[in-house]
C-alpha positions in Angstrom: -25.0 -64.3 9.5 -22.0 -62.1 7.9 -19.9 -63.8 5.4 -16.5 -62.4 4.4 -15.8 -62.5 0.7 -14.0 -60.5 -2.0 -16.2 -57.4 -1.4 -14.5 -56.6 1.9 -11.3 -56.2 0.1 -13.0 -53.9 -2.5 -14.4 -51.8 0.2 -11.1 -51.5 2.0 -9.5 -50.4 -1.3 -12.3 -48.0 -1.9 -11.8 -46.5 1.6 -8.1 -46.1 1.2 -8.5 -44.6 -2.3 -10.9 -42.1 -0.9 -8.6 -41.0 2.0 -5.8 -40.7 -0.6 -7.9 -38.5 -2.9 -9.2 -36.4 0.1 -5.6 -35.8 1.2 -4.5 -34.8 -2.4 -7.5 -32.5 -3.1 -8.6 -31.1 0.2 -6.3 -31.6 3.2 -2.9 -30.9 1.7 -3.8 -27.6 0.1 -5.3 -26.3 3.3 -2.3 -27.4 5.2 0.0 -25.7 2.8 -2.0 -22.4 2.9 -1.9 -22.5 6.7 1.8 -23.0 6.7 2.2 -20.1 4.3 0.0 -18.0 6.4 2.0 -18.9 9.5 5.3 -17.8 7.7 3.9 -14.5 6.7 2.6 -13.8 10.2 6.0 -14.8 11.7 7.7 -12.3 9.3 5.4 -9.6 10.2 5.9 -10.3 14.0 9.8 -10.2 13.3 9.4 -6.9 11.6 7.4 -5.5 14.5 10.0 -6.8 17.0 12.8 -5.3 15.1 11.1 -1.9 14.8 10.5 -1.9 18.6 14.2 -2.8 19.2 15.3 0.1 17.0 12.9 2.5 18.8 14.6 1.3 22.2 17.9 1.8 20.7 17.3 5.3 19.4 15.7 6.1 22.8 18.8 5.0 24.6 20.9 7.3 22.1 18.7 10.2 22.8 19.0 9.6 26.5 22.9 9.3 26.1 22.8 12.5 24.2 20.9 14.4 26.8 23.3 13.1 29.4 26.3 14.2 27.5 24.8 17.6 26.9 24.1 18.1 30.5 27.7 17.0 31.4 29.1 19.7 28.9 26.7 22.2 30.5 28.0 21.4 34.1 31.6 21.6 32.8 31.0 25.2 31.3 29.1 26.1 34.4 32.2 25.1 36.6 34.5 27.2 34.3 32.2 30.3 34.1 29.8 30.1 37.0 28.9 33.7 37.1 29.1 34.6 33.3 27.6 31.4 31.7 24.7 30.5 34.0 21.9 31.9 31.8 23.6 30.5 28.6 23.9 27.0 30.0 20.1 26.9 30.8 19.3 28.0 27.3 21.6 25.4 25.7 20.1 22.4 27.9 16.6 23.7 27.2 17.3 23.6 23.4 18.8 20.2 23.4 16.0 18.8 25.5 13.3 20.2 23.2 15.2 19.0 20.2 15.6 15.6 21.7 11.9 15.4 22.7 10.8 16.6 19.2 13.1 13.9 17.6 11.8 11.2 19.9 8.3 12.2 19.3 8.9 11.8 15.5 10.5 8.4 15.9 7.6 7.2 18.1 5.2 8.4 15.7 6.9 6.7 12.9 7.1 3.4 14.8 3.4 3.7 15.7 2.5 4.2 12.1 4.7 1.4 10.9 3.2 -0.9 13.5 -0.3 0.1 12.6 0.5 -0.5 8.9 1.9 -3.9 9.6 -1.2 -4.8 11.8 -3.6 -3.5 9.0 -1.8 -5.6 6.4 -1.9 -8.7 8.7 -5.7 -8.1 9.3 -6.2 -7.9 5.5 -4.2 -11.1 5.0 -6.2 -12.9 7.6 -9.6 -12.0 6.1 -8.4 -13.1 2.6 -7.1 -16.6 3.9 -10.2 -17.1 5.9 -12.4 -16.5 2.8 -10.2 -18.7 0.6 -10.3 -21.6 3.2 -14.0 -21.2 3.7 -14.4 -21.4 -0.1 -12.2 -24.5 -0.4 -14.0 -26.3 2.5 -17.5 -25.4 1.4 -16.9 -25.6 -2.2 -18.7 -22.5 -3.0 -18.3 -18.6 -2.6 -18.7 -17.3 0.9 
């Protein structure tokens, strides 16, 4: 038969004390590290999003520039149909080539930035994973 005496209260206190110690030493630091990691990832994702939005805005500007250049070319063509036909083609071709070259540069820059951010994020993930593993296991991984 089981008898309830003061040792039950000691065991309850011991259990609560152990939970408190584990929370202070193990659980809270891990939760803090995960929260910091989440903030960093969110910051990097925001950076990627803003870079993509900038690229779209610049692409729209280039498209608008091409449209306005074509409109100017058409106006000149209307004024000087017989004399300026060859000149108009050359101007439009140059503007298109320039816009395409600039657009290619911007896209390359964005791709490099996105890759750099992705690489930095991958390096951070490995570091945090190793640190968490070391904390949990209590030894080097």
